NUZA-887692 format. One record per residue (C-alpha): residue in one letter; x, y, z. Coordinates in steps of 0.001 Angstrom, whole numbers, padded with zeros to 6 digits, always signed. Each point is the difference from the previous one (the first is absolute). Example, Ala and Ser with C-alpha at 12.3 -4.5 7.8 and 13.67 -1.06 7.14 Angstrom:
residues 2
A+012300-004500+007800/S+001370+003440-000660/
***
This chain:
residues 729
M-008915-036863-014880/A+001347+003433+001011/S+003302-000683+001754/E+002720+001803+001891/A+002209+000104-003112/G-002871+001491-001955/L-000434+002724+002623/V+003713+000854-000162/N-000247+000356-003774/R-003176+002037+000239/L+001516+002456+002480/A+003259+000264-001953/T-001976+000760-003159/A-001923+002779+001741/V+003167+001599+001357/R+001849-000281-003316/R-002887+001748-001752/G+000055+002885+002458/R-003222-000952+001763/R+000030+000676+003751/V-000452-003014+002253/A-001895+000553+003242/L+001027-002575+002595/V-002437-000963+002762/L+001694-002253+002543/G-001425-001977+002898/S+001338-001937+002955/G+001081-002915-002180/V+002935+002044-001295/T+001634+000334+003453/A-001404-003191+001556/Q+003474-001558+000357/A+001101+002809+002322/V-003145+001458+001599/P-002765-002151+001532/G-003289-000003-001849/V-003503+000072+001457/A+000372-003287+001900/G+003359+001012+001456/M-001364+003426+000943/V-002870-001597+001907/D+002428-002336+001791/L+002098+002997+001045/A-003109+001778+001284/D-000826-003033+002144/Q+003521+000064+001426/F-000326+003708+000733/V-003270-000567+001845/S+001526-002863+001940/E+003256+001779+000942/G-000853+003676+000061/I-003684+000315+000823/Q-000981-003182+001829/N-003744+000535-000385/P-001870-003347+000031/D-003188+001549-001388/L+001837+001485-002956/A+001761-003317-000584/A-003355-001802-000059/A-001524+002523-002385/L+002935-000328-002379/A-000218-003781+000162/R-003629+000192-001128/V+001012+002202-002911/R+002615-002554-001027/A-002567-002785+000073/D-002607+001958-001961/H+002386+001020-002825/A+002472-002870-000084/D-000393-000522-003760/A+000025+003685-001066/P+003338+001744+000758/V-001078+003475-001088/E-003259-000187+001942/L+001926-001328+002987/Y+002424+002925-000048/V-002768+002611-000264/A-002094-001567+002777/Y+003037-000674+002174/R+001237+003558-000167/R-003500+001363+000608/T-000367-002113+003123/F+003510+000841+001168/T-000553+003751-000333/E-003408-000238+001682/W+001676-001497+003037/V+003339+001792-000088/S+000799+002710-002601/P+001179+000331-003591/V+003295+001381+001333/E+000675-003272+001786/F-000767-002012-003117/D+002514+002119-001861/I+002669-001452+002307/V-000961-003460-001252/V+000372+001174-003610/Q+003380+001560+000777/Q+001223-003221+001563/A-001082-001873-003122/V+001913+002435-002217/L+003108-000234+002166/R+000171-003731-000659/A+001700+001132-003227/H+002616+001973+001974/R+003026-002125+000817/S+001369+002034+002911/R-002421-001282+002581/D+002555+000632+002739/G+002709+002557+000621/G-001987+003201-000540/A-003115-001487-001546/P-003313+000898+001640/G-001231-002183+002834/R-002960-002308-000208/W-003317+001860-000029/E+001760+003377-000104/R-001909+002638-001900/I+002100+001396-002871/G-000284+003751-000476/F+000886+002120-003015/Q+003671+000591+000809/R+000739-003598+001030/G-001868-001383-003002/A+001875+002269-002396/Q+003287-001005+001655/L-000775-003699-000448/E-000961+000561-003647/A+003326+001739-000564/E+001781-003235+000963/L-000375-001283-003550/G+002259-003012+000447/S-001942-001282+003003/W-003212-000779-001884/Q-000745-003435-001424/L-001252+000422-003548/P-001585-002791-002025/A+001615-000485-003406/G-003056+001399-001741/V-000031+003192+002054/R+003729+000535-000563/A-000443-000365-003770/L-003030+002280+000103/G+002076+002664+001744/A+002587-000180-002789/L-002747+000330-002618/L-001588+003025+001672/A+003338+001711+000682/S+001222-000410-003581/R-003220+000923-001844/P-002449+001771+002347/A-001870+001666-002879/S-000879-003385-001511/F-002008-000707+003146/G-001559+003436+000325/H+002390+000939+002846/R-002172-002007+002414/V-001062-003332+001415/L-003300-000666+001748/T+000158-002509+002827/T-002256-001338+002743/N+003064-000846+002110/F+001034+001875+003135/D+003717-000750-000279/P+002753+002197-001548/L+001693-002778-001983/I-000768+001491-003437/E+001490+003335+001056/I+003031-001789+001481/A+000523-001912-003261/V-000179+003177-002108/R+002544+001757+002219/L+002324-002990+000023/A-000057+000144-003801/G+001068+003653+000062/G-003449+001520-000539/Q-002187+002364+002011/A-003257-001102+001619/R-002703+001851+001902/S-002724-001586+002144/L-003623+001155-000229/S-002674-001376+002299/L-003736+000079-000576/K-001409+002173+002746/R-002849+002421+000377/D+001981+003069+000980/G+003688-000427-000764/S+002576+002485-001205/F+002017-001194-002978/D+000706+001501-003361/S-001756-000897-003202/L+000155-003245-001934/V+002019+001697-002711/A+003410-001486+000716/D+003375+001650+000042/Q+002278-000996-002854/G+001341-003452+000884/T-002077-000408+003178/V-002379-002924+000526/N-003133+000580+002089/V-000962-003131+001924/V-003697+000480+000783/H-001085-002126+002966/L-003737-000372-000514/H-000624-001756+003325/G+002369+002045+002175/Y+003686+000143+000922/W+001991-001702+002757/R+001131+003170+001761/P-001077+003648+000339/T+000773+001964-003147/N+000981+003186+001836/E+000918+001133+003501/A-003370+001611+000649/D-001989-003157-000792/D-000472-001666+003381/R-003257-001703-000938/A-000532-003529-001258/M+002004-000496-003198/L-002339-002417-001698/H-003514+000252-001294/D-002765-002036+001471/P-000351-002631-002752/E-003768+000401+000149/Q+000442+003565-001197/L+001523-001458-003144/R-003322-001711-000713/A-001969+003214+000274/D-001530+001324-003168/R+002545+002540-001242/P-001178+000907-003484/T+002308+002995-000317/L+003090-001928+001031/A-000947-002918-002258/R-000577+002377-002918/E+003299+001801+000477/L+001920-003240+000417/A-001583-001183-003241/D+000955+003263-001703/L+003545-000332+001339/L+000322-003500-001475/R-001771+000687-003277/D+002151-000385-003106/E+002481-002169+001917/T+000651-003720+000104/V-001133-000923+003521/C+001820-003033+001419/V-001253-001446+003307/V+002399-002355+001826/G-000337-001699+003396/Y-003363+001642+000731/N-003033-002065+000951/G-002600+002630-000747/W-001395+001849+002989/D-003421+001597-000247/D+001579+003439-000031/A+000310+003135-002085/F+002602-001589-002254/T-002217-002865-001162/A-002787+002555-000465/A+002417+002034-002132/L+000836-003066-002104/H-003697-000613-000532/R-000412+003577-001264/L+003085-000445-002133/T-001223-003193-001662/T-003676+000888-000398/G-000899+000750-003593/R+003571+000295-001279/D+002909-002200-001031/A+002203+000725+003016/D+003465-001547+000209/V-000120-001784+003378/L+002163-003045+000783/W-000550-001956+003233/A+002688-002408+001186/L-000936-002812+002399/H+002452-002294+001730/G-002107-003149-000185/E-000586-002175-003030/S-003489+000076-001551/P-001676-000560-003353/D+000577+002827-002434/G-002570+002706-000466/P-001497+002932+001931/V-000850-000662+003629/P-002406+002002+002150/L+001664+002380+002438/P-001824+001998+002677/R-001151+003578-000244/P-001993+002125+002449/A-003217-000059-001984/D-001981-003064-000980/G+001381-002257-002661/S+003651-000754-000681/L+002979+001376-001870/A+001297-002184-002829/V+003438+000778-001447/P+002675-002058-001808/V+001841-002104+002569/Y+003523-001456-000130/H+000345-003078+002207/G+003031-001515+001676/V+001746+003378+000313/D+002694+000341+002667/S+001190+003588+000473/N+003436-001336+000932/R+000293-001322-003553/L-002161+002602-001781/F+001907+003186+000851/P+003534-001420-000399/A-001029-001339-003430/L-001526+003344-001000/E+003069+001857+001244/R+002286-002250-002079/V-002101+000445-003134/L-000152+003786+000285/R+003708+000224+000852/A+000937-001853-003174/P+000925+002187-003013/V-002649+000379-002677/P+001067-000836-003565/V-001426+001960-002874/G-003540-001107-000631/G-001042-001666+003221/M+000620-001826+003252/P+003244-001764+000970/A+000423-003435-001494/S+000549-001428+003473/A-003468+001030+001081/P-002491-000419-002853/V-003341+001630+000580/T-003053-001926-000999/A-003089+001715-001273/P-001791+001609+002979/P-003588-001036+000834/R-001186+003468-000936/P+001674+002604-002262/V+001528+002991+001754/A-000357+003435-001603/P+003398+001692-000487/T-000939+003430+001335/P-003119-000395+002116/G-002150+002882+001068/T+002143+002719-001547/G-001281+000365-003534/V+003615+000341-001125/P+000644-001692-003354/V+003199-002047+000110/A+002396+001205-002643/P+001692-002750-002025/T+003757-000170-000189/P+000947+001475-003374/G+000443-002665-002613/T-001091-002868+002220/G-003643+000474+000899/V+000878-001121+003541/P-001927+002033+002570/V+002067+002036+002433/A-000893-000827+003594/P-000981+002955+002174/T+001968+000870+003088/P-001563-002046+002824/G-002429+002021+002061/T-000023+003025-002314/G-001457-000908-003365/V+002806+001991-001693/P+001334-001783-003109/V+003708-000758+000282/A+002279+000691-002916/P+001773-003141-001291/T+003752-000336-000088/P+001006+000682-003611/G+000480-003202-001950/T-001346-002317+002685/G-003657+000732+000564/V+000589-000526+003740/P-001770+002653+002097/V+002218+002186+002154/A-001453+001452+003194/P+000176+003798+000182/T+001718+001876+002784/P-002149-000359+003140/G-002338+002922+000350/T-002801+001085+002218/G-003005-002091-000940/H-003544+000776+001058/R-002946-002152+000849/V-003366+001273+001150/R-000554-000449+003716/H-003039-001748+001469/T-000911+002218+002921/E-002274-002353+001951/L+002373-002924-000444/E+002882+002196+001153/R-001973+001064+003060/L-000837-003567+000984/L+003552-001119-000682/G+001252+002882+002070/A+001687+001257-003150/R-001472+003468-000181/A+001141+002407+002665/S+003738-000136+000624/A+001598+003414-000399/D+003359-001518+000880/E-000158-002506-002851/L-001009+002735-002466/L+002968+002108+001124/R+002325-002918-000664/Q-001615-000685-003347/L+000438+003639-001066/D+003659-000348+000941/R+000599-003326-001764/E-002287+000163-003011/F-000537+003631-000992/G+003373+001610+000653/W-001023+001970+003083/R+002450+000103+002895/L-000893-000839+003618/E+002673+000960+002520/G+000633+000444+003691/G-001924-000955+003102/L-000872-003467+001234/A-001332-002186-002801/E-001882-002288+002394/A-002091+002833+001506/P-003467+000278-001593/P-000440+003366-001777/S-002843+002139+001328/V+000517+003612-001147/L+001074+001328-003409/Y+001456+003506+000198/W-000117+001609-003440/P+001531+003516-000173/V-000618+001585-003409/Q+001453+003261-001265/L-002919+002146-001061/R+000064+000388-003774/Q-002081-000825-003051/P-001009-003691+000064/T+002218-002367-001993/L-000051-003658-000957/I+002366-000600+002921/H-002707+001257+002354/A-002530-002306-001651/V+002174-003098+000378/Q+000909+000815+003592/A-003682+000582+000776/L-000952-003426-001356/V+002664-001628+002164/A-001168+001964+003045/A-003610-000973-000730/A+000903-003681-000332/L+001860+000117+003330/S-002993+001693+001623/A-002224-002787-001339/R+002341-002389+001798/G-000439+001717+003344/M+002503+002858+000079/T-000933+003560+000997/V+001181+002390-002733/V+001018+003548+000947/L+000512+002301-002988/C+002026+003023+001080/F+000232+002916-002413/D+003421+001647+000083/D-001397+003449-000793/L+002492+002171+001891/A+001636+001107-003258/A-003005-000361-002295/D-000234+001980-003214/T-002837+002383-000725/H-003604-001007+000784/P+000809-002580+002700/D-003669-000313+001009/E-000964-000993-003548/L+002923-002449-000230/R-001026-001619+003300/R-003577-000350-001205/V+000967-001518-003361/L+002601-002420+001344/R-002244-001101+002858/A-002893-000659-002391/D+002254-001985-002347/V+001380-002117+002843/Q-003510-000781+001207/R-001004-000961-003553/W+003009-002304-000369/F-000828-001590+003359/R-003485-000823-001243/L+001527-002074-002815/V+001286-002563+002512/D-002562-002391+001399/G-000250+000264+003786/A+002176+003112+000352/R-000688+002015+003137/P-000149+003823+000199/V+003328+001771+000217/T+000840+002473+002773/V+001262+003295-001472/E+002250+002451+001860/S+001736+003237-000988/L+003508+000803+001230/E-000785+003702-000241/S-002934-000501+002357/F+001980-002346+002241/C+002712+002643+000420/E-002354+002892+000757/P+001033+001782+003238/G-003322-000779+001682/R+000238-003778-000578/V+003678-000003+000971/A-000853+001799+003242/E-002669-002587+000799/R+002531-002791-000376/L+002567+001837+002132/L-002533+000375+002814/D-000921-003702+000020/P+002574-001982+002046/A-000962-003250-001732/L+000977+001499-003358/L+003422+001102+001208/E+001313-003557-000057/R+000913+000590-003645/P+001091+003058-002032/T-003280+000736-001779/H+000912+003483-001265/P+002712+000844-002551/W+002097+002091+002405/A+000528-002940+002343/V+000795-002260-002971/E+002401+002627-001297/R+001871+000019+003307/D+000452-003780-000138/Y+000920+000136-003684/Y+002851+002465+000264/R+001569-002025+002781/H+000645-002760-002537/C-000165+001393-003553/T+000806+003055-002109/V-001847+002543-002121/Y+001625-001640-003014/D-001731-003307+000811/L-003319+001788+000462/A+000372+001614-003417/R+000503-003476-001483/T-003258-001220+001515/V-002045+002717-001749/K+001816-000722-003299/A+001396+003532-000092/I+003456-001382-000794/P+001250-003287-001451/D-000407-002974+002335/A+003709-000601+000558/D+002411+000286+002909/A+001694+003388+000302/D+003387-001393-001038/D-001455-001532-003170/A-002448+002711-001071/D+000539+002336-002945/A+000682+003443+001451/V-001715+001851-002833/A-003174-002078+000330/V-000072+000550+003761/T+000487+003741-000361/M-002693+000260-002651/G-002430-002018+002090/L+000528+002028+003133/T-000307+003334-001782/T-003186-000902-001902/T-001883-001976+002666/R-002428+001743+002301/A+001234-000431+003557/E-003511-000658+001309/R+000172-003505-001506/L+002490-000895+002722/W-002905-000022+002449/S-001709-002918-001689/P+002060-002969+001314/L-000119+001376+003539/A-003787+000381-000146/V-000435-003441-001622/W+002027-001513+002837/A-001909+001988+002634/Y-003315-001332-001247/L+001385-003542-000024/H+000928+000464+003652/H-003602+001124+000572/L-001218-003251-001603/L+002405-002053+002104/L-001588+001329+003191/G-002985-002221-000770/S+001614-002754-002093/R+002782-002520+000460/A+002984+000985-002120/E+000348-003617-001203/G-003446+000218-001601/V+000553+003277-001893/V+000983+000010-003678/T+000744+003150-001980/L-000898+000266-003684/G+001914+002098-002476/G+002255+000082-003019/D+003396-001652-000243/D+001589+003456-000022/E-001154+000524+003618/A+002318-002697+001334/T+002577+002582+001116/M-002560+001798+002165/W-000963-003206+001785/R+003618-001124+000367/L+000627+003233+001909/W-003086-000712+002130/H+001539-003274+001130/E+003326+001697+000735/I-001774+002414+002362/F-002844-002053+001474/A+000058-003652+001011/D-003551-000952-000976/P-000239-003155-002194/V-002321+001498-002611/R-000181-001723-003397/H+000005+001742-003374/L-001647-000955-003298/Y+001551+001692-003018/N-001677+000403-003367/P+002507-000873-002776/R+001669+003024-001543/I-000360+000898-003674/V+003651+000341-000862/N-000444+002124-003098/L-002615+002443+001371/R-000344+002475+002850/Q-002947-000540+002303/D-001733+003180-001210/A+000511-000726-003717/G-002879+000816-002298/M-000047-003572-001335/L-001412-001028+003368/R-002850+002535-000208/C-002039-000992-003019/T-003237+001920-000490/S-001498-002404-002531/F+000286-003487-001451/Q+001436+001455-003213/E+002734+001861+001858/L+001085-003115+001879/K-000047-002052-003194/T+002287+002556-001628/H+002431-000217+002937/L+000064-003801-000281/E+000515+000098-003769/R+002902+002410+000317/S+001618-001980+002790/C-000277-003130-002149/E+002085+001699-002687/L+002975+000345+002355/P+002739-002653-000205/T-000328-000551+003765/W-003759-000646+000006/R+000497-003605+001176/T+002176+001063+002952/E-001462-000802+003378/G-000522+003005+002237/H-000654+002352-002913/Y-003314+001684-000737/L-001689-002723-002058/H+001044-002786+002354/W-001190+001996+003016/I-003363+000770-001617/V-000590-003643-000955/R+001126-001482+003293/N-001684+002523+002318/G-002736+001745-001952/L-001179-003195-001731/L+001076-003294+001633/L+000067+001097+003638/S-003186+002010-000459/Q-001813-003017-001441/Y+001214-002240+002783/L-000995+002349+002823/R-003429+000600-001584/N-000548-003703-000771/R-000434+000636-003716/P+000751-002529-002752/A+003128+000366-002082/L-000208+002404-002936/S-000224-001858-003307/V+000687+001271-003517/G-000875-002181-002977/G-000306-003042+002249/R+003472+000613+001477/P-000085+000569+003784/L+002264+002822+001179/D+000513-001488+003455/S+003735+000617+000485/W+002755+002345-001145/P+001537-002684-002285/A-003440-000529-001563/V-000347+003734-000680/V+003510+000203-001465/A-000717-002977-002245/A-003194+001646-001263/L+001678+003387-000581/E+002763-001629-002030/V-002579-001003-002610/P-000345+003138-002199/A-003586-000765-000973/E-001002-000458+003649/R+001790+002986+001545/P-002646+002713-000677/R-002825-002130+001421/V+002023-001009+003061/L+001002+003581+000833/Q-003557+001172-000524/A-001356-002681+002348/I+002560+000836+002705/A-000717+003723-000344/R-003748-000582+000353/E+000429-002123+003103/V+002453+002323+001752/S-001769+003237-000947/A-003309-001441+001227/L+001667-000723+003327/F+001583+003432+000297/L-002766+002182-001399/G-002994-002013+001140/E-001604-000286-003393/P+000408-002212-003082/G+002484+001123-002596/
***
């Protein structure tokens, strides 16, 4: 008979072998703290009795209770349907919130009152009171597991629960957790997690609004979960494929998840483990699915999550001796063999001299080099992994369209820098001033970021700084505009970019029109007015720093020779550029809230925007592309004209002793031109000889193998040149 101990061993084996475990958790996991279906229905009756006092509604609900007394799931669905027919789904959400708050200890002294609707801010405040939540032992142990090894669990948990207890447990254990709620039109980022973050995906809804603008009902109508959603079921199945799926505390609704499991188990040897609390004879048992028939999977009986997760946490916390599991927690043979590197096609290299396979890094498929003399795998330095997004699943989970989350992810995961403004304000406009010059790889990467933000709802304004353009400015404008539009088309869902010219914006006729319009005089929208404000606060020296005419250093610290050389060789007309860039931003701010505006540019433009904030009080935010520390922005290495030319640049940079240094040319190309580009375009990780190049450490490891280096550089050059030039290498 498959037992709880057997399930612990099976899960520990999967994790030890580097196989991701997908956890699907139901109400049984938090039943000690949050009322289940029966308790929820009792609370609804109390709400009707105390808050609504409608005898007809009470009678209708009593009939529902009588008709579905022996079927809790059917009772909940019918009860909620009847309740919302008579009242509203918003009112039923109050019942759900009251049920969740049974797990919150501070029921007085600042806690919400009975039948008080909890909004976004109040809900987030209550969640932040980590010590006030009652956590079952199993949930607390689960939080420690997820916080310590998020990659082993695919950086996510799927749950049908409304409550935030899993997130609370992860945070109490020192980890990061993010809540996603299945909704038809939400606004969250993708399912690709930040390094160390756990996505808790609430399939049946969440207990509070997920953002300030969401004033609708938080929860889905459960009947919608029964609707035939083939796309969602397919993408859920794809998301869980090649993982060990463990279902705990879930009774099996007729919803998209059970449909996904049916797809997952039809015609293939899927690794699905279903844990039931009650005792029963061993063997597969039928579980519901939306279509006719039943879903039969291996079932483990007598499983209590309050014993299961603490036991699993203890086993995985124990040190692993050479050659296997800890002696204190022997692992019996699992009911079905688990492949060591599923779905990747990556052969597992044996440890030299031992024949022991080297486990891949969890969630990446990248083989991990063993510690010399031990054969024990050592995890590489955390890098930026990549997993293909499932667009329809993201849309339904509300995980598709958050520009704010993408901005934070660029900052945390890809080395970009997000500064200034009010972080809680939703971004709406991206202001992208670009000095008019021949297109470079920097332009391409910035364009992809701008396109991805536009796909997430932001309006992108590309402003050519062409006041000091070189010869043939019309041709340069045409070429750069065409390239930007081509790069935008590479990002799924990107919206057209608005293009403006500073030269045109500063023409006397357009300036005169603005001066004659009283509504436009609220802000300095022409360079002369900006100049007047500027020289009240700053100096010509500071302005010269912003256009990179002289070294970016304070006057007392700058090298006098370098300053003199810069001032005598720089065309003075360049000093107009910052003033015009600021004037156009003021023009944008006439129709946009400053809190929602984000500028896009290189890290070397930080001085210009620091001066902006010294002169003007608008809380604009700034997104800075990471600087290439060993190259100037107009270096020829950033303007390849062919695949072969780029490959040559990469080969030569790899011969330098500093080629591994972060921030240098090769690192920048890999992180921005390859990894970030693949992520924003939803492309699979590049693979060479079965080795996925899905992080900087993975690329370094591949380049350090002499026989692999030529093929790796060639593959990177093909990918990046195809992006930049628009044609295969």
